N, C-alpha and C positions, 0 to 999 in steps of 0.2 A: 824199144819196149815191145814185148810180145803181146799180141792181141788176145784178150780173153775169149774163151769158147762160148758161143751163144747156145742156149738150150734150143730144142725144137720150137719153131715159131709159127704162130697163126696170126693173121690180121683180119679182123672182122669189123664191119661198120655198124654203128648204132647211132641213129640220128645223123648228125653231121660230123661225128668223130670216128676215126679209125683207131680201134683198140688193139693192143698187142697181147697175145696169149701164149703161154707155153703149155705143153701137154706131155704125157707119157704113154707109150704104146703098151697095151696089155694083150695077153694071149686069150683068144676066144676058143674054148674047148670044143664047142659045137661046130664052128666053121673051120677049126683047126688052122687058124692063121692069126697073125697079129692084127690088132685094130687100135684105133685111137681111143685113149681113155679120157678121163675128165680133164678139162682145160682150166687154166688159172690165169687171170689177168695180171700182167706184169708192167703195163704202161700204156701209153698212147702215142700216136704220131702227130707231131706239131704241124700246123698249117692247114688241117682239114683235108689233106690229100692222102692217098694210099702210100705214096712215096714221101719221105721226109725224115727229119730227125726224130728219134724216139726219146720221149721223156719217160724214163723208168719210174715206177712207183717206189716209194721209200721202203716198203716191205721187201721188194726184190733187191734193192741196193744193200739192205742189211744182210740178206742172205749171200749176195754176190758183190761185196764191196769193191772188187777189182774193176767193175764197170763205172765207178765214180771217176776214174782217171781217163775215160774215153767218151767222145761223142760218137754215137752209133746212128748211122743214117741208112734208111732203106732205099735202095735204087733197084726197082724191079724185083728180081729174085735174089739180089745180092745185098749184103750189108757192109757198109764202108765204116771202118774204125778210124777215128782221128784223135790222137792224144790231146789232152787238155793240159794247160800250164797251171801254175800255182793259183791264178785268179779265176780259173774255170773257163778260160777262152782258148780257142784253137789258134794255131799259127796262121791259118788263112784269115781268121777274123782280125788278128793283129795286123796283117798286111793290108787289109782293106782300108781304103781312104774314107774316113768317116769323121765328120765334124761333131765334136762333143763339147758341151760346156764344162770347163775344168777349173776356172779361176777360183770359184768359191770352195770347191772340194779340195783344190790344191792348198788353200789356206787352212782348211780343216786338217789336211794331212800333216801340215807343219805343227799345228797345235797338238795333234796326237803324238807326233814324233818327239815333241819336247816335254811330254807329260808321261806318267806311268800308265795311261789308259790302254794303249795298244798292247803292251806287254801283259797287263792284267787280263785283258780279254783273251789273249792267246793262251794263257794258262787256264782260264776258266772254261774255254770252249775250243779245245785243241782238235777235236775230231772233225773230219770232213770240211776243214777250213771254215767252220761256222763263225769264227771271230770276224772274218772278212765280211760275211753276210750281215752280221749284227752291226758292224761298223757302217756298212752301206745303208742299212735301214735307218740308223741314227743320223747319217748325213741327210737323208730324205726328210726326216722329221724336223731337223734343225733348219733346213733351207726352204721349207714350204710352209706358208701360212695355213693352207688347207692340207693337213697331214693325213688325210684319209688314205689308209694303207692300200686301198684298191687302185690308187693312182700311181703306185710305185713303179709299175712296169713302164708306163709312159715316161715317167721321170728318168728311169734308167736308160731308156732308149737314146736320150739326148745328153746324158750326163756321165762324165768319167767317174767311176766309183771303184772302191777297193775290190769289190766282187763284180767282175765284168759280165758274168753270165746272167741271163734273165731269171727273175724270181717271181713266180706266179703267186697270187694270194694264198693258195694252199701251201706252197713252199714256205712262205713267210710265217704262216700259222704253225707249221712244224718247228720252225726256228724258235718262235715264241714259247712253244710248249717245252722246249729244252732249258728255258731259263727257270731254274728251280733254286731252292734255298741253298743247296750244296754249291751250285755254280756261283751264286751271289756271294756266299761266304768266301769262296776261293778268290773271286775277283777282288773283293775288298782287302783280303789278307795280302795278296800280291801287291795291290796298289799301295798299301801302307808301307810294305818293305821297300818298294821301289822309291817311294817318296822320301823315306828316311835316307836311303842311299844317295839320292840326289842332294839332299840337304848336307850330308857329310862331304859330298864332292865339292860343293860350293862354299864350304867353310862353316856353315851353320850346323855344327855337329850335334846330331840327335835332338834337334829342336824344330818343332813344327807349330805354326800358329793356326788355330782352327776357328772357324766362325760357326756359330750355332743359331738355328732358327727353327721355330715350330709354327706350322700353318695348318689350316683346315680347309676341307672342300666337301661339297655335297654332290649327290647324283641321284637322278630319278630311278636308276636301274640297279642299285646295289642293296636293295632291301634285304636280300637273303644272304649277304656276305657275312662271314665270321668277323669277330672283333669290331662290331658295329653297334652303336647306341644312337638313339634318336635324341637330338637336341634342336632347339628352335633358333633359327637365324632371326635377326631383327626384321628383315624384309622378306623372309620365306616362311612357309607353313610346314613345320615339322618334317623337314627333309632329312634323309639319312646323312650322317656326318662322320667323316674320317679325318683324324689328325695325323700329321706327318712331322716327325722330328728329323731334321737333317743336319749333319755335321760336314762341313766342307773345308778344304784347304784354303786358307785365307788369301794366299798369293794367286792361285789359279781359279778359285771358285768351283773346283771340281768336287763332286760328292765324295766324301771320305767314309761315310756311314749314314744309314738312315733306318728308321723304325716307324712303323705305322701303329697308331693307337686308336682305340674307340673312345667315345665320350669327350670330356672336356680336355683342354690343353694340359699336359702334365705339370705338376707343381715343380718348383726349383729342385726340391729334394729328390723327386722321381727322376728328373732330367740328369742330375748328378750321378745317381745310382746306375741308370741305364748306360751312361757313357762309360763309367768305371767298369761295368760288368760285360758290356757287349761291343764296345768300339774297338777292342783289340789293341789298345795303346800299351806300349812297353812301360813297365813300372819305372825304368831308369830314365825315360824320356822327359823332356821339359814340356809341359802342357800349358798353353795360354789360351783362354777362351774369350771371344768377343761376341757378346749377345746383343 
């Protein structure tokens, strides 16, 4: 694999961080010579030293996507390129002897492999292997009682995950921002197709048993969200309330469809109408609901 060509690079320190900039030379008519023009930040050097691995900004990677496939390390005046594998790690990292907790994540791997979740995520988030990042974040949330996302990096250091490269809080925030309605609809659409295919494979042709539940929750910080009405809990004072209708595969318990509502829990007629219009169920399929 041929190394991509780096643009002109500057490294400047601000506080305790070394930032990486690129620039273009411009012609100075008065001096009649070329001089350095405006610079643009494209990343920073990890580790707090002038030499080290460059963490490129997302804006730069969007302009130059070929750099996503390489780790670039500054060593003096040289820049060393190391190809990354599918999981975002280098061959050297794979060869290093490192003890990682893998039992729980191996079990989750088996569950994902036996369900449509992995394939659905792959279809919904195909670019830049985001589906592996989302899966790794989900593992973290599942396996940690305190799922404060700022603790993900520490967790990832000692745990084998689908995405092996480090994810800083800013990187995780970018991943979260990519989860939009279009990706959610794609995920559930592929999930449904894969689930039906599995049912046909094991003899239960075109038949899925679904479980339905509607629950509510309140929060002190969602006063300005859309689709929100205030209702009173028995033991709380006028807290914001959001209701969630969830439809899951009865066998696996995995979410098949969900929809958030404001106000009171929907009536049975509303539930039936929403499932019919929005759950994406095939008209020819057999539907059995357990509420």
